[in-house]
KOLMAR-914304 format. One record per residue (C-alpha): x, y, z; residue number from 1. Coordinates in Angstrom, 2 decimals. Layout:
N
<site <X, Y, Z>, NUM>
...
// end
This chain:
179
<site <0.09, 0.09, -0.15>, 1>
<site <1.16, 3.19, -1.01>, 2>
<site <2.81, 5.52, 1.60>, 3>
<site <0.53, 8.54, 0.80>, 4>
<site <-2.39, 6.36, 2.02>, 5>
<site <-0.50, 6.09, 5.48>, 6>
<site <0.61, 9.52, 6.10>, 7>
<site <-2.84, 11.06, 5.06>, 8>
<site <-4.37, 8.66, 7.54>, 9>
<site <-2.20, 9.95, 10.28>, 10>
<site <-2.74, 13.16, 9.40>, 11>
<site <-6.50, 12.65, 9.90>, 12>
<site <-6.18, 10.88, 13.26>, 13>
<site <-4.00, 13.70, 14.44>, 14>
<site <-6.63, 16.49, 13.34>, 15>
<site <-9.68, 14.51, 14.54>, 16>
<site <-7.98, 13.11, 17.63>, 17>
<site <-4.77, 14.54, 18.45>, 18>
<site <-1.25, 13.72, 18.37>, 19>
<site <-1.49, 11.40, 21.30>, 20>
<site <-4.01, 9.18, 19.88>, 21>
<site <-1.61, 9.00, 16.79>, 22>
<site <1.41, 7.95, 19.07>, 23>
<site <-0.98, 5.58, 20.88>, 24>
<site <-2.23, 3.75, 17.75>, 25>
<site <1.38, 3.54, 16.41>, 26>
<site <2.39, 2.03, 19.85>, 27>
<site <-0.29, -0.34, 20.25>, 28>
<site <0.27, -1.84, 16.73>, 29>
<site <2.76, -4.40, 15.49>, 30>
<site <4.23, -2.32, 12.64>, 31>
<site <7.47, -3.24, 10.46>, 32>
<site <7.77, 0.29, 9.51>, 33>
<site <7.48, 1.31, 13.21>, 34>
<site <4.83, 3.71, 12.19>, 35>
<site <7.47, 5.89, 10.25>, 36>
<site <6.11, 6.50, 6.54>, 37>
<site <6.81, 8.40, 3.71>, 38>
<site <4.45, 9.52, 0.87>, 39>
<site <6.24, 7.57, -1.83>, 40>
<site <7.13, 4.44, 0.07>, 41>
<site <5.16, 1.09, 0.16>, 42>
<site <4.15, -0.71, 3.47>, 43>
<site <2.14, -3.62, 4.10>, 44>
<site <-1.65, -3.32, 4.20>, 45>
<site <-1.57, -5.19, 7.40>, 46>
<site <0.09, -2.21, 8.94>, 47>
<site <-3.09, -0.07, 7.98>, 48>
<site <-5.42, -2.65, 9.21>, 49>
<site <-3.58, -2.67, 12.57>, 50>
<site <-3.72, 1.46, 12.87>, 51>
<site <-7.36, 1.37, 11.64>, 52>
<site <-8.38, -1.42, 14.31>, 53>
<site <-6.48, 0.12, 16.96>, 54>
<site <-8.17, 3.64, 16.43>, 55>
<site <-11.48, 1.92, 16.28>, 56>
<site <-10.63, 0.51, 19.65>, 57>
<site <-9.74, 3.76, 21.19>, 58>
<site <-12.46, 5.83, 19.80>, 59>
<site <-15.28, 3.57, 19.98>, 60>
<site <-16.14, 4.23, 16.18>, 61>
<site <-16.51, 1.40, 13.57>, 62>
<site <-13.72, 0.87, 11.25>, 63>
<site <-16.10, 1.62, 8.19>, 64>
<site <-17.12, 4.71, 9.71>, 65>
<site <-13.62, 5.69, 10.08>, 66>
<site <-12.83, 4.68, 6.63>, 67>
<site <-15.58, 6.79, 5.19>, 68>
<site <-14.21, 9.90, 6.97>, 69>
<site <-10.97, 9.01, 5.75>, 70>
<site <-12.09, 8.88, 2.17>, 71>
<site <-13.52, 12.43, 2.48>, 72>
<site <-10.26, 13.58, 4.05>, 73>
<site <-8.12, 11.74, 1.22>, 74>
<site <-10.01, 13.60, -1.29>, 75>
<site <-8.50, 16.70, -0.39>, 76>
<site <-5.12, 15.63, -0.58>, 77>
<site <-5.92, 14.18, -4.02>, 78>
<site <-7.43, 17.75, -5.13>, 79>
<site <-4.31, 19.53, -3.82>, 80>
<site <-1.83, 17.36, -5.42>, 81>
<site <-3.70, 16.23, -8.60>, 82>
<site <-6.23, 18.93, -9.25>, 83>
<site <-5.23, 19.09, -12.95>, 84>
<site <-6.81, 15.57, -13.29>, 85>
<site <-10.07, 16.64, -11.52>, 86>
<site <-10.27, 19.86, -13.63>, 87>
<site <-10.50, 17.72, -16.93>, 88>
<site <-14.08, 16.77, -15.60>, 89>
<site <-17.35, 18.84, -15.50>, 90>
<site <-19.18, 16.59, -12.91>, 91>
<site <-18.67, 14.16, -10.48>, 92>
<site <-20.40, 11.77, -12.14>, 93>
<site <-18.02, 12.17, -15.13>, 94>
<site <-15.44, 11.55, -12.80>, 95>
<site <-16.58, 8.65, -10.87>, 96>
<site <-17.41, 7.05, -14.33>, 97>
<site <-13.66, 7.32, -15.35>, 98>
<site <-11.84, 5.96, -12.21>, 99>
<site <-10.69, 2.78, -13.95>, 100>
<site <-10.22, 4.09, -17.56>, 101>
<site <-8.42, 7.49, -16.66>, 102>
<site <-7.78, 8.06, -13.16>, 103>
<site <-6.13, 4.55, -12.07>, 104>
<site <-4.25, 4.73, -15.43>, 105>
<site <-2.72, 7.99, -14.01>, 106>
<site <-2.14, 6.58, -10.73>, 107>
<site <-0.27, 3.50, -12.08>, 108>
<site <2.08, 6.02, -14.17>, 109>
<site <3.29, 7.33, -10.68>, 110>
<site <2.96, 4.36, -8.56>, 111>
<site <3.32, 1.17, -10.79>, 112>
<site <3.24, -1.18, -7.91>, 113>
<site <-0.20, 0.24, -6.60>, 114>
<site <-2.72, -2.15, -5.83>, 115>
<site <-6.02, -0.32, -6.84>, 116>
<site <-9.60, -1.37, -6.56>, 117>
<site <-11.57, -2.07, -9.77>, 118>
<site <-14.58, -0.32, -10.72>, 119>
<site <-17.13, -1.65, -13.25>, 120>
<site <-20.00, 0.55, -14.78>, 121>
<site <-23.35, -1.12, -14.99>, 122>
<site <-25.58, 1.77, -15.69>, 123>
<site <-24.94, 5.38, -16.58>, 124>
<site <-27.40, 7.73, -17.14>, 125>
<site <-27.20, 11.66, -17.18>, 126>
<site <-28.25, 11.73, -13.25>, 127>
<site <-27.51, 8.19, -12.10>, 128>
<site <-24.25, 5.91, -12.23>, 129>
<site <-24.31, 2.46, -10.95>, 130>
<site <-20.87, 1.02, -10.31>, 131>
<site <-19.44, -2.20, -8.81>, 132>
<site <-16.43, -2.03, -6.54>, 133>
<site <-14.04, -4.96, -6.53>, 134>
<site <-11.25, -5.06, -4.22>, 135>
<site <-9.66, -7.75, -1.92>, 136>
<site <-9.07, -5.21, 0.62>, 137>
<site <-12.52, -4.60, 1.11>, 138>
<site <-12.10, -0.60, 1.59>, 139>
<site <-15.57, 0.11, 0.21>, 140>
<site <-16.26, 2.74, 2.90>, 141>
<site <-13.02, 4.68, 1.86>, 142>
<site <-14.51, 4.82, -1.69>, 143>
<site <-17.86, 5.90, -0.37>, 144>
<site <-16.14, 8.76, 1.28>, 145>
<site <-14.10, 9.72, -1.94>, 146>
<site <-17.47, 9.67, -3.96>, 147>
<site <-19.22, 11.85, -1.43>, 148>
<site <-16.31, 14.40, -1.44>, 149>
<site <-16.36, 14.56, -5.13>, 150>
<site <-19.66, 15.84, -5.12>, 151>
<site <-18.80, 18.26, -2.66>, 152>
<site <-15.94, 19.41, -4.92>, 153>
<site <-18.15, 20.02, -7.72>, 154>
<site <-20.58, 21.90, -5.49>, 155>
<site <-23.37, 19.20, -6.29>, 156>
<site <-25.66, 17.26, -4.05>, 157>
<site <-25.98, 13.34, -4.20>, 158>
<site <-27.52, 10.40, -2.86>, 159>
<site <-24.95, 7.22, -2.41>, 160>
<site <-26.10, 4.03, -1.49>, 161>
<site <-24.47, 0.53, -1.66>, 162>
<site <-25.29, -3.03, -1.38>, 163>
<site <-22.72, -5.68, -0.20>, 164>
<site <-22.66, -8.35, -3.27>, 165>
<site <-20.16, -10.41, -1.35>, 166>
<site <-20.51, -10.35, 2.65>, 167>
<site <-16.92, -9.58, 3.33>, 168>
<site <-17.09, -6.12, 1.38>, 169>
<site <-14.90, -7.23, -1.47>, 170>
<site <-17.57, -6.64, -4.05>, 171>
<site <-19.98, -3.73, -3.71>, 172>
<site <-22.67, -2.31, -5.94>, 173>
<site <-22.70, 1.59, -5.25>, 174>
<site <-25.78, 3.41, -6.63>, 175>
<site <-24.95, 7.13, -7.07>, 176>
<site <-27.78, 9.82, -7.75>, 177>
<site <-27.01, 13.47, -8.62>, 178>
<site <-29.96, 15.65, -6.74>, 179>
// end
């Protein structure tokens, strides 16, 4: 997993819960990296799971709720660092429909070894998009947060619902409607 995912996660934890909580989740986690991350490094996914689990235990907030908030936070980092890509789209639905065909292609140019989720568009209309999320990491709540923030970025309202197609969250159907 790319380091930017870790550095932004710890930034979110510090902003929302304080530096002491950052240190606490690092100390409570068994981390090969010892909790030292660079945005361009690559780290084991199990480290993120450990950090997230410990944060959930400390805050009493469900992991998926934390991941959704993290998705909204991470969108800002993407907008700050890769705003030119976002500016090529006129709407959030257009952006979301192009994740696999354009966004992830650009990510792979920067991070060839990145393990990214896959999205399959099953329905696309002017005001509605249905897509299937596929990922062995089951971070669909993170994707949900990114989707919500994309609508905010374009100053548009949305209704986003999802249905687990696999109980473990590795395959999820999202229905996204522009209001």
